[in-house]
Each structure stands twice: as C-alpha cells, then as structure tokens.
C-alpha positions in Angstrom: -43.9 129.1 -58.9 -41.9 131.8 -57.1 -38.9 130.6 -55.2 -38.0 132.1 -51.9 -34.6 133.6 -51.9 -32.6 135.3 -49.1 -32.5 138.9 -50.1 -30.3 140.6 -47.4 -28.9 143.9 -48.5 -25.0 144.1 -48.4 -24.7 140.4 -47.6 -22.2 137.8 -48.9 -23.5 134.9 -50.8 -22.2 131.5 -52.1 -23.4 130.5 -55.5 -23.5 127.3 -57.6 -24.5 127.8 -61.2 -24.9 124.8 -63.5 -25.0 124.5 -67.3 -28.1 123.1 -68.8 -28.0 119.2 -68.7 -24.4 119.6 -67.3 -23.0 120.0 -70.8 -19.4 120.9 -70.5 -18.8 124.5 -71.8 -16.1 126.0 -69.8 -13.4 123.4 -70.3 -11.8 125.8 -72.9 -10.1 129.0 -71.8 -12.0 130.9 -74.5 -15.3 130.2 -73.0 -14.0 131.0 -69.6 -12.8 134.4 -71.1 -16.4 135.0 -72.4 -17.7 134.4 -68.9 -15.1 136.7 -67.4 -16.1 139.4 -69.8 -19.8 139.0 -69.2 -19.1 139.3 -65.4 -16.9 142.4 -65.8 -19.6 144.1 -67.8 -22.1 143.4 -65.2 -19.8 144.2 -62.4 -19.2 147.7 -63.9 -23.0 148.6 -64.0 -24.0 146.6 -60.8 -20.9 146.4 -58.5 -20.2 143.5 -56.3 -16.9 142.0 -54.8 -15.9 138.6 -56.2 -14.5 137.0 -53.0 -13.7 133.6 -54.4 -14.5 131.7 -57.6 -14.0 128.5 -59.6 -15.2 127.7 -63.2 -15.4 124.0 -63.9 -16.5 122.5 -67.3 -20.2 122.2 -66.3 -20.7 124.4 -63.2 -19.3 127.2 -61.2 -19.0 128.3 -57.6 -18.7 131.8 -56.6 -18.6 133.9 -53.4 -19.9 137.4 -53.7 -20.3 140.4 -51.4 -22.9 142.9 -52.4 -22.6 146.6 -51.7 -24.3 147.9 -48.6 -28.0 148.4 -49.1 -28.1 146.1 -52.3 -29.6 142.7 -52.3 -30.1 142.3 -56.2 -27.9 139.4 -57.2 -30.9 138.0 -59.2 -30.4 140.7 -61.8 -26.7 140.2 -61.9 -27.0 136.5 -62.5 -29.6 137.0 -65.1 -27.4 139.5 -67.0 -24.2 137.4 -66.6 -26.0 134.2 -67.9 -27.5 136.2 -70.9 -24.3 138.1 -71.7 -22.4 134.8 -71.8 -25.0 133.0 -73.8 -25.2 135.7 -76.4 -21.4 135.7 -77.0 -21.1 131.9 -77.0 -20.1 130.5 -80.5 -23.0 128.8 -82.3 -21.5 125.4 -82.3 -21.5 125.4 -78.5 -25.1 126.6 -78.1 -27.5 123.9 -77.4 -30.7 123.4 -79.4 -33.4 125.2 -77.5 -36.5 123.5 -76.6 -39.8 125.1 -77.7 -40.4 126.3 -74.3 -37.1 128.0 -74.0 -37.5 129.4 -77.5 -40.8 131.1 -76.4 -39.1 132.6 -73.5 -36.2 133.7 -75.7 -33.7 131.5 -73.7 -30.7 130.0 -75.4 -30.6 127.0 -72.9 -27.0 127.3 -72.0 -27.7 127.4 -68.3 -30.1 125.7 -65.9 -32.8 128.2 -65.1 -32.2 128.1 -61.4 -29.1 128.3 -59.4 -28.3 127.7 -55.7 -27.5 130.6 -53.4 -26.7 130.5 -49.7 -26.0 133.6 -47.5 -22.8 133.5 -45.5 -23.4 134.4 -41.9 -20.0 134.2 -40.2 -16.3 134.5 -40.9 -15.9 130.7 -40.2 -18.5 129.8 -42.8 -16.9 132.3 -45.1 -13.5 130.4 -44.8 -15.2 127.0 -45.3 -16.8 128.2 -48.5 -13.6 129.7 -49.8 -11.9 126.3 -49.1 -14.7 124.4 -50.7 -14.5 126.5 -53.9 -10.8 126.1 -54.1 -10.9 122.3 -53.5 -13.6 121.7 -56.1 -11.4 121.1 -59.0 -9.4 118.4 -57.1 -12.7 117.0 -55.7 -14.0 116.5 -59.2 -10.8 115.1 -60.5 -10.0 117.8 -62.9 -6.7 118.6 -61.3 -4.4 116.8 -58.9 -4.0 120.0 -56.8 -5.8 123.3 -56.4 -2.8 125.1 -57.9 -3.2 123.0 -61.1 -6.6 124.4 -62.0 -6.3 127.7 -63.9 -9.8 128.9 -63.6 -9.9 129.6 -59.9 -9.3 132.5 -57.5 -7.0 130.1 -55.7 -3.9 131.7 -57.5 -4.9 135.2 -56.2 -5.2 133.7 -52.7 -1.5 132.3 -53.0 -0.2 135.7 -54.4 -1.8 137.4 -51.4 -0.1 134.9 -48.9 -3.4 133.4 -47.8 -2.7 129.9 -49.0 0.7 128.2 -49.8 0.8 127.0 -53.4 0.9 123.4 -52.1 -2.4 123.7 -50.3 -5.0 121.0 -51.2 -3.9 118.2 -53.4 -5.1 114.7 -53.9 -1.7 113.4 -52.8 -1.7 115.2 -49.4 -5.2 114.3 -48.7 -6.0 117.9 -47.6 -9.6 118.4 -48.4 -12.1 121.1 -47.7 -15.3 120.1 -46.0 -18.5 120.9 -47.9 -20.1 124.2 -47.3 -22.7 123.3 -44.7 -24.2 125.6 -42.1 
C-alpha cells in the first residue's frame, strides 16, 4: 500500500515520529545525543532547517523547512531512523520480528510517521507552541523550561519566549496543531 504524502518543494512540515510499540528510548541524554548525531549527519548531506523540536521518551515532534525546490523529507527520515538504530546500544534494541528481519529493519521506530504541511505563519506558531508544550502535556516536566530535549531553550535565548512560558502551574497551554 502506498501512502499519499504531501510533497511540496521548499515547504515547512510538522512531523510526529514514534518508537515501535511506544518503547521508551530517548529518556536518557545518551540516546538523545545519538539521535542528534544521526540528524546532523543527514542534515549535512541533505540540508533542512530545524525550526522547532522536542524529543520525548517514546516519540518526537519536529518542524522542518526544506530547501527551495526540495520535497524529499522521506529520504531524510529514513536515513535518520536507520542511522540512529544502527548506533543504538544492543541492550536497547528490540527483538526484531521475522518480517522486520527480512526487511533488514531493527524495529526501533514505527514504520510510518505523521507529517503535516504548514500553510501559514499562524499555523506555524501554533505548531511551535504545541511542540514546546508537549513535555508538560505528557507530564514529563512541570514547565517547558524544565524539559532538556527541546528547542524551547533556543527560543528563550532568542527572546521569542520568556523562560516562564507554559507550565502546569500557570495553566498556559498550547492548543493542538489543527488546521
């Protein structure tokens, strides 16, 4: 079965990528570092701009802008997932099913992921907020500033958000990314 994906050259996309069976992998800074390394390697060969990101134990959300004329996020994600999976310590790799073994898959990630093209500045801003609110939403941190694996910190350094933005105490919550 072929999935119909939006393939607009030079577009900005929101992604949700989930671990297989939602097994927590990235609750350790070392596995997040492996993911970052895999992403940097791919980014060097297949450039894109990382507009916002959060890595949670069993899933991640990212907002990417592709270069003008380029619509190939599919290859980028395949390379990132494979690069991360190869570098993952053996004790964290799940036992692959026979079907995954035949396809030479380790089985760390769900095969599919969700992508959504961003069509306006307002929708872009909503998705950035959703990404940064996600650790609070899932109960991993009491405030966005308390989750280390997020682009929230760079948004604070650039003066886009105050460090106190979005906490479970203030009740400030980002709405979901709907369009």
